[in-house]
C-alpha positions as CSV (number, residue, x, y, z in Angstrom):
1,X,9.1,14.4,-12.2
2,X,6.2,16.9,-12.0
3,X,3.0,16.2,-13.8
4,X,2.2,18.3,-16.9
5,X,-0.1,21.2,-16.0
6,X,-3.7,21.2,-17.1
7,X,-4.6,24.1,-19.4
8,X,-7.9,25.1,-20.8
9,X,-6.7,23.6,-24.2
10,X,-5.6,20.4,-22.4
11,X,-7.7,19.9,-19.4
12,X,-6.6,16.3,-18.8
13,X,-7.5,14.5,-15.6
14,X,-4.8,13.3,-13.2
15,X,-4.9,9.8,-14.7
16,X,-4.0,11.1,-18.2
17,X,-1.4,13.4,-16.8
18,X,0.2,10.5,-14.8
19,X,0.7,8.5,-17.8
20,X,3.9,10.5,-18.5
21,X,5.5,8.8,-15.5
22,X,5.3,5.2,-17.0
23,X,7.2,6.5,-20.0
24,X,10.0,8.1,-17.9
25,X,12.8,5.5,-17.1
26,X,13.6,6.6,-13.5
27,X,10.0,6.6,-12.4
28,X,8.5,3.9,-14.6
29,X,9.1,0.8,-12.7
30,X,7.3,2.1,-9.5
31,X,4.5,3.9,-11.3
32,X,3.6,0.8,-13.4
33,X,2.9,-1.0,-10.2
34,X,1.4,1.7,-8.1
35,X,-0.6,3.9,-10.5
36,X,-3.1,1.4,-11.6
37,X,-4.1,0.6,-8.0
38,X,-4.5,4.4,-7.3
39,X,-6.6,4.9,-10.5
40,X,-9.2,2.5,-9.0
41,X,-9.5,4.9,-6.0
42,X,-10.0,8.1,-8.0
43,X,-13.5,8.5,-6.7
44,X,-11.9,9.7,-3.4
45,X,-10.3,13.1,-3.0
46,X,-7.2,13.9,-1.3
47,X,-8.8,13.6,2.2
48,X,-11.0,10.5,1.4
49,X,-14.2,12.2,0.6
50,X,-16.3,10.6,-2.3
51,X,-16.4,12.5,-5.5
52,X,-18.2,12.1,-8.8
53,X,-15.8,14.1,-11.0
54,X,-12.4,15.7,-10.9
55,X,-12.4,19.5,-10.9
56,X,-9.4,21.2,-12.8
57,X,-8.7,24.8,-11.9
58,X,-7.1,26.7,-14.7
59,X,-5.5,29.8,-13.3
60,X,-5.6,33.1,-15.2
61,X,-2.4,34.2,-16.8
62,X,-3.0,37.6,-15.5
63,X,-3.4,36.2,-11.8
64,X,-6.9,37.6,-11.5
65,X,-9.0,35.1,-9.6
66,X,-12.2,36.2,-11.4
67,X,-10.6,35.1,-14.6
68,X,-9.9,31.5,-13.3
69,X,-11.7,28.7,-15.0
70,X,-13.1,25.5,-13.4
71,X,-13.4,22.4,-15.6
72,X,-15.2,19.2,-14.4
73,X,-13.9,16.0,-15.8
74,X,-15.4,12.5,-15.6
75,X,-13.5,10.1,-13.6
76,X,-12.2,6.8,-14.8
77,X,-12.1,4.6,-11.7
78,X,-11.0,1.4,-13.3
79,X,-7.9,0.0,-11.4
80,X,-5.9,-3.2,-11.5
81,X,-3.3,-4.9,-9.4
82,X,-0.2,-5.8,-11.3
83,X,0.8,-9.5,-10.8
84,X,-2.7,-10.6,-9.7
85,X,-4.9,-12.2,-12.6
86,X,-8.4,-10.9,-13.0
87,X,-7.8,-8.0,-10.6
88,X,-9.6,-5.2,-12.3
89,X,-11.7,-3.2,-9.8
90,X,-13.7,0.2,-9.7
91,X,-14.0,0.7,-6.1
92,X,-12.5,0.1,-2.6
93,X,-14.9,-2.7,-1.8
94,X,-13.8,-4.6,-5.0
95,X,-10.1,-3.9,-4.2
96,X,-10.6,-5.3,-0.7
97,X,-12.3,-8.4,-2.0
98,X,-9.5,-9.1,-4.7
99,X,-6.7,-8.7,-2.1
100,X,-8.6,-10.9,0.5
101,X,-8.9,-13.7,-2.2
102,X,-5.2,-13.5,-3.1
103,X,-3.0,-16.2,-1.7
104,X,0.0,-13.8,-2.3
105,X,-1.7,-11.1,-0.2
106,X,-2.8,-13.6,2.4
107,X,0.8,-14.8,3.0
108,X,2.2,-11.4,2.7
109,X,-0.1,-10.3,5.6
110,X,1.3,-13.1,7.8
111,X,4.9,-12.4,6.9
112,X,4.4,-8.6,7.7
113,X,2.7,-9.4,11.0
114,X,5.6,-11.8,11.9
115,X,8.1,-9.0,11.0
116,X,6.3,-6.4,13.2
117,X,5.8,-8.8,16.2
118,X,9.5,-10.0,16.1
119,X,10.9,-6.6,15.3
120,X,13.1,-8.1,12.5
121,X,13.1,-9.7,9.0
122,X,12.4,-13.4,8.9
123,X,15.3,-15.8,8.4
124,X,15.2,-19.2,6.6
125,X,14.8,-20.9,10.0
126,X,11.5,-18.9,10.6
127,X,9.8,-20.3,7.5
128,X,8.2,-23.1,9.3
129,X,6.7,-20.7,11.9
130,X,5.4,-18.5,9.2
131,X,3.8,-21.5,7.3
132,X,2.2,-22.7,10.6
133,X,0.8,-19.2,11.2
134,X,-0.5,-19.0,7.6
135,X,-2.2,-22.3,8.1
136,X,-3.9,-21.2,11.3
137,X,-4.9,-17.9,9.5
138,X,-6.3,-19.8,6.5
139,X,-8.2,-22.3,8.7
140,X,-9.8,-19.5,10.7
141,X,-11.3,-18.1,7.4
142,X,-8.6,-15.4,7.4
143,X,-9.8,-13.7,10.6
144,X,-7.2,-11.3,11.7
145,X,-7.8,-11.8,15.4
146,X,-7.1,-15.5,15.0
147,X,-3.8,-14.6,13.2
148,X,-2.7,-12.6,16.2
149,X,-3.7,-15.2,18.8
150,X,-1.8,-17.8,16.8
151,X,1.3,-15.6,16.7
152,X,1.4,-14.9,20.4
153,X,0.7,-18.5,21.3
154,X,3.5,-19.8,19.1
155,X,6.4,-21.4,21.0
156,X,8.8,-19.2,19.1
157,X,7.1,-16.0,20.1
158,X,6.9,-17.2,23.8
159,X,10.6,-18.3,23.8
160,X,11.5,-14.9,22.6
161,X,9.6,-13.3,25.5
162,X,11.5,-15.5,28.0
163,X,14.9,-14.6,26.4
164,X,14.1,-10.9,26.9
165,X,13.4,-10.7,30.6
166,X,15.3,-7.3,31.0
167,X,12.6,-5.6,28.9
168,X,14.9,-4.1,26.4
169,X,13.1,-3.6,23.1
170,X,15.4,-3.9,20.0
171,X,14.2,-2.2,16.9
172,X,15.5,-2.1,13.4
173,X,16.8,1.3,12.8
174,X,20.0,3.4,12.7
175,X,23.0,1.2,13.3
176,X,25.9,1.9,15.4
177,X,29.5,1.1,14.4
178,X,29.9,-2.6,13.8
179,X,26.5,-2.9,12.3
180,X,24.5,-3.7,15.5
181,X,21.0,-2.3,15.8
182,X,20.6,0.6,18.3
183,X,19.0,-0.4,21.6
184,X,16.0,1.7,22.8
């Protein structure tokens, strides 16, 4: 779904124009989750430069560039993370602080690193390993380096290295007939 175009009569900022997505059923579920986070990062432009306002360019109906109109709009940089209580933020530093303090985010970080290191999704038999890794991560004060060290020192990780002496890396990806992952 495309955003409604800004006009000189309706020079709405992106935040206002994006509100149409949350009312459109096919797009609503994702936009209700993601848009509030993105709104909190509106003080950055498309390439990460800091900005104080959003500039809307209204093109001339005649196509003459001299008749184009620029309108500067104030930014509303209030963002929020769905599912995390008291998660309103207005800048990236506040967002980082909220995520760092969230037990859901902390455990998710451990789970994602596990998946990346093992090259697969976890199974129920991996839960004990993930809980041990999380405990080490938590006990270190959530230092990422300590999480990585705990991961590569775990007996499960080391056992996986011993099982793979031939050096073949198996990655999730396109499957061959029979549902087995392709070997790279």
